[in-house]
Biotite code that builds the C-alpha atoms (Angstrom):
import biotite.structure as struc

atoms = struc.array([
    struc.Atom([-12.692, -29.059, 39.054], chain_id="A", res_id=1, res_name="MET", atom_name="CA", element="C"),
    struc.Atom([-9.128, -28.554, 37.848], chain_id="A", res_id=2, res_name="LYS", atom_name="CA", element="C"),
    struc.Atom([-8.992, -32.141, 36.555], chain_id="A", res_id=3, res_name="GLN", atom_name="CA", element="C"),
    struc.Atom([-12.200, -31.585, 34.590], chain_id="A", res_id=4, res_name="LEU", atom_name="CA", element="C"),
    struc.Atom([-10.734, -28.406, 33.132], chain_id="A", res_id=5, res_name="LYS", atom_name="CA", element="C"),
    struc.Atom([-7.586, -30.218, 31.995], chain_id="A", res_id=6, res_name="THR", atom_name="CA", element="C"),
    struc.Atom([-9.701, -32.757, 30.087], chain_id="A", res_id=7, res_name="LEU", atom_name="CA", element="C"),
    struc.Atom([-10.896, -30.053, 27.720], chain_id="A", res_id=8, res_name="PHE", atom_name="CA", element="C"),
    struc.Atom([-7.695, -28.059, 27.270], chain_id="A", res_id=9, res_name="GLU", atom_name="CA", element="C"),
    struc.Atom([-6.269, -28.194, 23.757], chain_id="A", res_id=10, res_name="PRO", atom_name="CA", element="C"),
    struc.Atom([-3.209, -30.426, 23.370], chain_id="A", res_id=11, res_name="PHE", atom_name="CA", element="C"),
    struc.Atom([-3.475, -31.643, 26.957], chain_id="A", res_id=12, res_name="ALA", atom_name="CA", element="C"),
    struc.Atom([-2.170, -35.123, 27.659], chain_id="A", res_id=13, res_name="ILE", atom_name="CA", element="C"),
    struc.Atom([-4.799, -37.212, 29.407], chain_id="A", res_id=14, res_name="ILE", atom_name="CA", element="C"),
    struc.Atom([-4.708, -40.775, 30.626], chain_id="A", res_id=15, res_name="SER", atom_name="CA", element="C"),
    struc.Atom([-6.147, -43.694, 28.675], chain_id="A", res_id=16, res_name="LYS", atom_name="CA", element="C"),
    struc.Atom([-8.881, -44.262, 31.247], chain_id="A", res_id=17, res_name="THR", atom_name="CA", element="C"),
    struc.Atom([-10.029, -40.648, 31.039], chain_id="A", res_id=18, res_name="ASN", atom_name="CA", element="C"),
    struc.Atom([-10.016, -40.880, 27.244], chain_id="A", res_id=19, res_name="MET", atom_name="CA", element="C"),
    struc.Atom([-12.069, -44.062, 27.391], chain_id="A", res_id=20, res_name="LEU", atom_name="CA", element="C"),
    struc.Atom([-14.552, -42.433, 29.761], chain_id="A", res_id=21, res_name="ILE", atom_name="CA", element="C"),
    struc.Atom([-14.907, -39.438, 27.431], chain_id="A", res_id=22, res_name="LEU", atom_name="CA", element="C"),
    struc.Atom([-15.506, -41.686, 24.427], chain_id="A", res_id=23, res_name="ILE", atom_name="CA", element="C"),
    struc.Atom([-18.115, -43.779, 26.238], chain_id="A", res_id=24, res_name="VAL", atom_name="CA", element="C"),
    struc.Atom([-19.937, -40.696, 27.534], chain_id="A", res_id=25, res_name="VAL", atom_name="CA", element="C"),
    struc.Atom([-19.986, -39.153, 24.052], chain_id="A", res_id=26, res_name="GLN", atom_name="CA", element="C"),
    struc.Atom([-21.302, -42.377, 22.503], chain_id="A", res_id=27, res_name="ALA", atom_name="CA", element="C"),
    struc.Atom([-24.037, -42.696, 25.130], chain_id="A", res_id=28, res_name="VAL", atom_name="CA", element="C"),
    struc.Atom([-25.062, -39.064, 24.689], chain_id="A", res_id=29, res_name="LEU", atom_name="CA", element="C"),
    struc.Atom([-25.153, -39.494, 20.905], chain_id="A", res_id=30, res_name="ALA", atom_name="CA", element="C"),
    struc.Atom([-27.382, -42.566, 21.242], chain_id="A", res_id=31, res_name="LEU", atom_name="CA", element="C"),
    struc.Atom([-29.716, -40.750, 23.640], chain_id="A", res_id=32, res_name="ILE", atom_name="CA", element="C"),
    struc.Atom([-30.058, -37.784, 21.289], chain_id="A", res_id=33, res_name="VAL", atom_name="CA", element="C"),
    struc.Atom([-30.516, -40.122, 18.311], chain_id="A", res_id=34, res_name="TRP", atom_name="CA", element="C"),
    struc.Atom([-33.225, -42.055, 20.170], chain_id="A", res_id=35, res_name="GLN", atom_name="CA", element="C"),
    struc.Atom([-34.938, -38.841, 21.177], chain_id="A", res_id=36, res_name="TRP", atom_name="CA", element="C"),
    struc.Atom([-34.829, -37.218, 17.718], chain_id="A", res_id=37, res_name="LEU", atom_name="CA", element="C"),
    struc.Atom([-34.900, -40.381, 15.606], chain_id="A", res_id=38, res_name="GLY", atom_name="CA", element="C"),
    struc.Atom([-38.057, -39.873, 13.629], chain_id="A", res_id=39, res_name="THR", atom_name="CA", element="C"),
    struc.Atom([-38.524, -39.524, 9.924], chain_id="A", res_id=40, res_name="GLY", atom_name="CA", element="C"),
    struc.Atom([-35.571, -40.220, 7.661], chain_id="A", res_id=41, res_name="LEU", atom_name="CA", element="C"),
    struc.Atom([-33.319, -42.015, 10.161], chain_id="A", res_id=42, res_name="ILE", atom_name="CA", element="C"),
    struc.Atom([-35.144, -44.394, 12.514], chain_id="A", res_id=43, res_name="PRO", atom_name="CA", element="C"),
    struc.Atom([-34.439, -44.545, 16.228], chain_id="A", res_id=44, res_name="ALA", atom_name="CA", element="C"),
    struc.Atom([-31.924, -47.120, 17.544], chain_id="A", res_id=45, res_name="PRO", atom_name="CA", element="C"),
    struc.Atom([-34.696, -49.049, 19.295], chain_id="A", res_id=46, res_name="SER", atom_name="CA", element="C"),
    struc.Atom([-36.540, -49.560, 15.999], chain_id="A", res_id=47, res_name="LYS", atom_name="CA", element="C"),
    struc.Atom([-33.324, -50.653, 14.302], chain_id="A", res_id=48, res_name="ILE", atom_name="CA", element="C"),
    struc.Atom([-32.581, -53.100, 17.116], chain_id="A", res_id=49, res_name="GLY", atom_name="CA", element="C"),
    struc.Atom([-36.019, -54.702, 16.963], chain_id="A", res_id=50, res_name="THR", atom_name="CA", element="C"),
    struc.Atom([-35.788, -55.132, 13.196], chain_id="A", res_id=51, res_name="LYS", atom_name="CA", element="C"),
    struc.Atom([-32.295, -56.638, 13.418], chain_id="A", res_id=52, res_name="VAL", atom_name="CA", element="C"),
    struc.Atom([-33.505, -59.130, 16.016], chain_id="A", res_id=53, res_name="LEU", atom_name="CA", element="C"),
    struc.Atom([-36.493, -59.902, 13.815], chain_id="A", res_id=54, res_name="GLU", atom_name="CA", element="C"),
    struc.Atom([-34.233, -60.584, 10.807], chain_id="A", res_id=55, res_name="ILE", atom_name="CA", element="C"),
    struc.Atom([-31.893, -62.773, 12.873], chain_id="A", res_id=56, res_name="ILE", atom_name="CA", element="C"),
    struc.Atom([-34.817, -64.805, 14.224], chain_id="A", res_id=57, res_name="GLN", atom_name="CA", element="C"),
    struc.Atom([-36.297, -65.430, 10.770], chain_id="A", res_id=58, res_name="THR", atom_name="CA", element="C"),
    struc.Atom([-33.038, -66.939, 9.536], chain_id="A", res_id=59, res_name="GLY", atom_name="CA", element="C"),
    struc.Atom([-32.629, -64.687, 6.514], chain_id="A", res_id=60, res_name="SER", atom_name="CA", element="C"),
    struc.Atom([-29.869, -62.717, 8.206], chain_id="A", res_id=61, res_name="PHE", atom_name="CA", element="C"),
    struc.Atom([-26.955, -64.537, 6.584], chain_id="A", res_id=62, res_name="TRP", atom_name="CA", element="C"),
    struc.Atom([-28.524, -64.385, 3.118], chain_id="A", res_id=63, res_name="ASP", atom_name="CA", element="C"),
    struc.Atom([-29.020, -60.641, 3.464], chain_id="A", res_id=64, res_name="ASN", atom_name="CA", element="C"),
    struc.Atom([-25.579, -60.178, 5.003], chain_id="A", res_id=65, res_name="PHE", atom_name="CA", element="C"),
    struc.Atom([-23.699, -61.945, 2.206], chain_id="A", res_id=66, res_name="PHE", atom_name="CA", element="C"),
    struc.Atom([-25.824, -60.284, -0.461], chain_id="A", res_id=67, res_name="SER", atom_name="CA", element="C"),
    struc.Atom([-25.007, -56.856, 0.977], chain_id="A", res_id=68, res_name="SER", atom_name="CA", element="C"),
    struc.Atom([-21.345, -57.791, 1.336], chain_id="A", res_id=69, res_name="LEU", atom_name="CA", element="C"),
    struc.Atom([-21.092, -58.863, -2.303], chain_id="A", res_id=70, res_name="MET", atom_name="CA", element="C"),
    struc.Atom([-22.810, -55.674, -3.523], chain_id="A", res_id=71, res_name="LEU", atom_name="CA", element="C"),
    struc.Atom([-20.426, -53.585, -1.431], chain_id="A", res_id=72, res_name="THR", atom_name="CA", element="C"),
    struc.Atom([-17.360, -55.404, -2.757], chain_id="A", res_id=73, res_name="LEU", atom_name="CA", element="C"),
    struc.Atom([-18.564, -55.108, -6.351], chain_id="A", res_id=74, res_name="LYS", atom_name="CA", element="C"),
    struc.Atom([-19.133, -51.359, -5.872], chain_id="A", res_id=75, res_name="GLY", atom_name="CA", element="C"),
    struc.Atom([-15.683, -50.931, -4.380], chain_id="A", res_id=76, res_name="MET", atom_name="CA", element="C"),
    struc.Atom([-14.061, -52.805, -7.278], chain_id="A", res_id=77, res_name="LEU", atom_name="CA", element="C"),
    struc.Atom([-15.936, -50.731, -9.844], chain_id="A", res_id=78, res_name="ILE", atom_name="CA", element="C"),
    struc.Atom([-14.929, -47.516, -8.053], chain_id="A", res_id=79, res_name="ALA", atom_name="CA", element="C"),
    struc.Atom([-11.316, -48.700, -7.887], chain_id="A", res_id=80, res_name="LEU", atom_name="CA", element="C"),
    struc.Atom([-11.307, -49.501, -11.605], chain_id="A", res_id=81, res_name="PHE", atom_name="CA", element="C"),
    struc.Atom([-12.772, -46.089, -12.477], chain_id="A", res_id=82, res_name="ILE", atom_name="CA", element="C"),
    struc.Atom([-10.329, -44.267, -10.191], chain_id="A", res_id=83, res_name="ALA", atom_name="CA", element="C"),
    struc.Atom([-7.310, -46.097, -11.582], chain_id="A", res_id=84, res_name="LEU", atom_name="CA", element="C"),
    struc.Atom([-8.465, -45.506, -15.159], chain_id="A", res_id=85, res_name="THR", atom_name="CA", element="C"),
    struc.Atom([-8.978, -41.790, -14.579], chain_id="A", res_id=86, res_name="VAL", atom_name="CA", element="C"),
    struc.Atom([-5.658, -41.419, -12.772], chain_id="A", res_id=87, res_name="SER", atom_name="CA", element="C"),
    struc.Atom([-3.840, -43.332, -15.538], chain_id="A", res_id=88, res_name="TYR", atom_name="CA", element="C"),
    struc.Atom([-5.373, -41.167, -18.272], chain_id="A", res_id=89, res_name="LEU", atom_name="CA", element="C"),
    struc.Atom([-4.624, -37.870, -16.562], chain_id="A", res_id=90, res_name="SER", atom_name="CA", element="C"),
])
């Protein structure tokens, strides 16, 4: 019980294995809650997984991946240009 208490004390130094266990448990709990409440705006992880597998099997995965990557890079470059322009002018 004392070891469990030390895991949640502020500024306590814990081992790497305990930290890894805490991270894995938190990720699993988050996925369970997301699966349980995942209706409406954000779909459940199981629905996302089936759609990803469906896209990979149809062969259009790489086309969609590179298209999304290029749009992301273009958006980042535009944002960088705007930010540098505003910071230069101010």
